[in-house]
C-alpha positions in Angstrom: 27.5 89.0 25.2 26.7 86.0 27.4 26.8 87.6 30.9 26.6 91.1 32.5 29.3 92.8 34.4 29.1 96.3 35.9 30.6 98.1 38.9 28.1 101.0 39.1 24.4 101.1 38.9 21.9 103.9 38.6 19.6 104.9 41.5 16.4 103.6 39.7 18.2 100.3 39.2 19.2 100.1 42.8 15.7 101.0 44.0 14.2 98.3 41.8 16.7 95.7 43.0 16.0 96.7 46.6 12.4 95.2 46.3 11.9 91.8 47.7 12.7 89.2 45.0 9.2 87.7 45.4 7.3 91.1 45.6 6.1 90.7 42.1 3.2 93.1 42.3 5.6 95.8 43.6 7.9 95.1 40.7 5.1 95.5 38.2 3.9 98.7 39.9 7.5 100.1 40.1 8.2 99.4 36.4 5.0 100.7 35.0 5.2 103.9 37.1 8.7 104.6 35.9 8.8 103.0 32.5 9.9 106.1 30.7 12.9 106.5 33.0 13.7 102.8 32.8 13.8 103.0 29.0 16.5 105.6 29.3 18.9 103.3 31.2 21.9 101.8 29.6 21.1 98.5 28.0 22.5 96.3 30.8 20.3 97.8 33.4 17.3 98.2 31.1 17.3 94.5 30.1 17.6 93.3 33.7 14.6 95.3 34.8 12.7 94.4 31.6 13.4 90.7 32.2 12.4 91.0 35.9 9.2 92.9 35.0 8.3 90.3 32.3 8.8 87.5 34.9 6.7 89.4 37.5 3.8 89.7 35.0 3.9 85.9 34.7 4.1 85.3 38.4 1.0 87.5 39.2 -1.0 85.7 36.5 -1.1 88.6 34.0 -0.6 86.1 31.2 -2.0 88.2 28.4 0.1 91.2 29.2 3.1 88.8 29.5 2.4 87.5 26.0 2.3 91.0 24.6 5.8 91.7 26.0 7.7 88.4 25.9 8.4 88.3 22.1 10.0 91.8 22.4 12.2 90.6 25.3 13.2 87.4 23.3 14.1 89.6 20.3 16.1 92.0 22.4 18.1 89.3 24.0 18.9 87.7 20.6 19.9 91.0 19.0 22.2 91.8 21.9 23.5 88.3 22.3 22.3 88.0 25.9 22.4 84.3 26.7 22.4 84.1 30.5 21.1 86.3 33.3 21.2 85.4 37.0 22.2 81.8 36.0 19.2 81.4 33.7 19.2 80.5 30.1 17.4 83.6 28.9 16.0 82.2 25.6 14.8 78.9 27.2 13.3 80.6 30.2 11.4 83.1 28.2 10.1 80.6 25.6 9.1 78.1 28.3 7.1 80.8 30.1 5.6 82.0 26.9 4.3 78.4 26.4 3.0 78.5 29.9 1.1 81.8 29.3 -0.5 80.3 26.2 -1.5 77.3 28.3 -3.0 79.4 31.0 -5.0 81.4 28.5 -6.3 78.2 27.0 -4.3 78.6 23.7 -3.2 74.9 23.8 -2.2 74.6 20.2 0.1 77.6 20.4 1.6 76.2 23.6 2.0 72.8 21.9 3.9 74.4 19.0 6.4 76.2 21.3 6.9 73.2 23.5 7.7 71.0 20.5 10.2 73.6 19.4 11.8 73.5 22.8 12.0 69.7 22.6 13.8 70.1 19.2 16.3 72.5 20.8 17.0 70.3 23.8 15.1 67.0 24.0 16.9 66.2 27.3 14.8 68.7 29.2 12.4 66.5 31.1 10.1 69.3 32.3 9.4 70.3 28.7 8.2 66.7 27.8 6.0 66.6 30.9 4.5 70.0 30.1 3.9 68.9 26.5 2.0 65.9 27.8 -0.1 68.1 30.1 -0.9 70.5 27.3 -2.0 67.7 24.9 -4.3 66.2 27.6 -6.2 69.5 27.5 -6.9 69.3 23.7 -9.7 66.7 23.9 -9.3 64.4 20.9 -12.0 62.3 19.5 -11.7 59.5 22.0 -12.3 61.9 24.9 -15.3 63.5 23.2 -16.8 60.1 22.3 -16.2 58.6 25.7 -17.7 61.6 27.5 -20.8 61.6 25.2 -21.3 57.9 25.8 -20.9 58.2 29.6 -23.4 61.1 29.6 -25.8 59.0 27.7 -25.4 56.2 30.3 -25.9 58.6 33.2 -29.0 60.1 31.5 -30.4 56.6 31.0 -29.7 55.7 34.6 -31.5 58.8 35.7 -34.6 57.9 33.6 -34.6 54.4 35.2 -34.4 55.9 38.7 -37.5 58.0 37.8 -39.4 55.0 36.5 -38.3 53.0 39.5 -39.6 55.6 42.0 -42.8 56.5 40.2 -43.9 53.1 38.9 -41.9 50.1 39.8 -41.8 50.5 43.6 -45.4 51.5 44.1 -47.0 49.1 41.5 -44.5 46.5 40.5 -42.6 45.5 43.6 -41.4 42.2 42.2 -39.4 44.1 39.6 -37.6 46.3 42.1 -34.4 44.2 42.4 -34.1 43.8 38.6 -34.6 47.5 38.0 -32.1 48.5 40.7 -29.5 46.1 39.2 -30.0 47.4 35.7 -29.7 51.0 36.9 -26.5 50.3 38.8 -25.0 48.4 35.8 -25.8 51.3 33.4 -24.4 53.9 35.8 -21.3 51.8 36.4 -20.9 51.3 32.6 -21.0 55.1 32.2 -18.2 55.5 34.8 -16.1 52.8 33.2 -16.4 54.4 29.7 -15.4 57.8 31.1 -12.4 56.3 33.0 -11.4 54.1 30.1 -11.4 57.0 27.6 -9.3 59.1 29.9 -6.7 56.3 30.5 -6.5 55.5 26.8 -6.1 59.2 26.0 -3.3 59.5 28.6 -1.5 56.4 27.3 -1.7 57.7 23.7 -0.2 61.0 24.7 2.6 59.4 26.7 3.4 57.2 23.7 3.3 60.1 21.2 5.5 62.5 23.3 8.0 59.8 24.2 8.3 58.8 20.6 8.7 62.4 19.5 11.5 62.9 22.1 13.3 59.7 21.1 13.0 60.6 17.4 14.4 64.1 18.1 17.3 62.7 20.1 18.1 60.2 17.4 18.0 63.0 14.8 20.4 65.1 16.8 22.8 62.2 17.3 22.8 61.5 13.6 23.5 65.1 12.8 26.3 65.2 15.3 27.8 62.0 13.8 27.7 63.5 10.3 29.2 66.7 11.4 32.1 64.9 13.2 32.8 62.4 10.5 35.7 63.4 8.2 
């Protein structure tokens, strides 16, 4: 079944649908207070309310509770062949938000895995590629760790030079003041440059990696399509 059609709806369904479409906390409260009654609805109404409740959990930032439920909703939709609801691709919508919940709970590797699967399903979805890049930027590879460590060292060294300048150079070695100021500023500037350079290289590497992955996925799909249509 790809769409829902019904001419009559139960009172509990109508009451839920009467809530404002953006009153997510009210939706969560309504569902949780009447969950036993909702479970007794026929499958069309049950799934619509379950789907809306799952979305509402995500919208209010209850990401861990969303993750506890979303796999069940995905399985239910697959088992009942529910492909679209309110104009949304159910599987894609749920899986994308599952990745977002992992991202928001700092589980970047799990989000990375799901997003790559979504790319494999449909590499044309630009938002997935952008989200994958955003996720990878949070994973702090060696270049980020090393550049941050080096910049912190530079900042620490600059702070030591400032202390030496204030306590010794200015009071007792005035002729050296300009040279010490210059070395302090150069070291601080070098720290900023290293930090910025590491971030830019990291961003460039991720862009290259994700773009290459998407292109390879598209090429693979095209090759499969060609083989399947060739007599």
